[in-house]
C-alpha positions, 0 to 999 in steps of 0.5 A: 220072376219070384215072389216079391218082398217079405210077408207079413200080416199087414196088407199088401197093396200092388200099385201098377204103374200107368197102363198105355193103350191096348198093350198095356190093358192086355198086359194088365189083364194077363200078368195081374191072376199070374201076380196073384197067384204066387204073391199075397195081394190084398189091394190092386191101385192102377193108374189109368189115365193113358189106357184109352189109346194113351189118352184118358179112359172110358167107362168099358175099359174102367170096368174091364180093369175092375173085372180082372181084379183092380180095386181103384183105378186113379187118373191124372192129367188125361182124366177128361180126354174121353167126354163119354166117361164123365158121367161114370166118374161121378158114379162108379166111386172106385175110380178117381180123378186128381182131389185137387181138380176143380170140385165143379168138375167131373168125379172126386179124388178120394175113396175107401175100399175094404179087403176081402172080409173086411179086415183093413180099409184102404184109402186111396187119393188121386193128386196132381202135381202143379207144375207143367200139369192142369191141376187148378188147385194146390197140391199139397193143401189139397192133400191135406185136405183130403188126408182130413176127409179119410181120417177115421175111415182108413186103416192104410192110405195110398197116394198117387202123385201124378206129377211131371217134376220130380222135385214136387213129388220128392218133397210131397213123400217128405210132406206126408212121411208118418201120415199115410202109407205110401206115395207112388209117383206116377206120370213119367212112365219110367220107373225110378230107383229111389223106392224106399221106406221114409224114416216116419214110415211112409213107403215112397218112389218117384215114379212106379212105370209103365205098363205097356210097351217097353219098345216104344217111347213112353209106350207110344210107336217109336217111329212116331215119338222118333219123327216128332223130335227129328222134325219139329212137326206135329204127329198123331201118336198111336200106341206101341205094341212092342215088348209089353210089361207090367211095372209098378210096385209091392208095399208091404204095410205094417199091422200099425196104421199108415205105415209101411215095412217096405216097398219093392219094384215089380216088372214082369213081361206079358 
């Protein structure tokens, strides 16, 4: 596939949808350098909350992601599935659990990274939906608090809204329109067709998709998923390796702070 989107002088952010299991990790490590070789990219933000066999992330996996060119890792409802990562969440500023988890829980929900040469500062906010999710604090109020904490520290801001319900994601997009550069939805693993720049200049999509095996069911082995759906009995899910792809979005920011010019879907096979 060719280069994505039109190029301007503003920063370009590649957001990679939920990385699932070993197939997702291998796809990220292989496809990301390929994308960088042909497309100008200033920042790479990856949702890694399913990276450890579909259940959370480990510090080793996070370090491997950073080593292959990832700038920031966001998480979600599986953030605490691997107890080994708790201390790492407290000490590594570039890995984020949802900001609306309890302050007493490991980790933090925002960070700021700079582009090569220090030309642009990108703030990233990890946020969890409240409906059918395990977040403890209200998403919209905590989004306001996160933006307040980033005031004066970031030129552009991307929010990863990890949520089950589409209306909650759409609502957040409208709520933050004009105040952030992008609101990108994750968690449901299926890319949506509503990528657009909202009237206030915020790039939006309800779900960026999944980086992992398209031949499975949301990244797990399809025979296991079908067994669970058909027989209504507990099944131990394993991540699939069938037909892996990288899915995400490429956001072209304006030279003006907190504004996007375009958002394009990215789908690349391993």
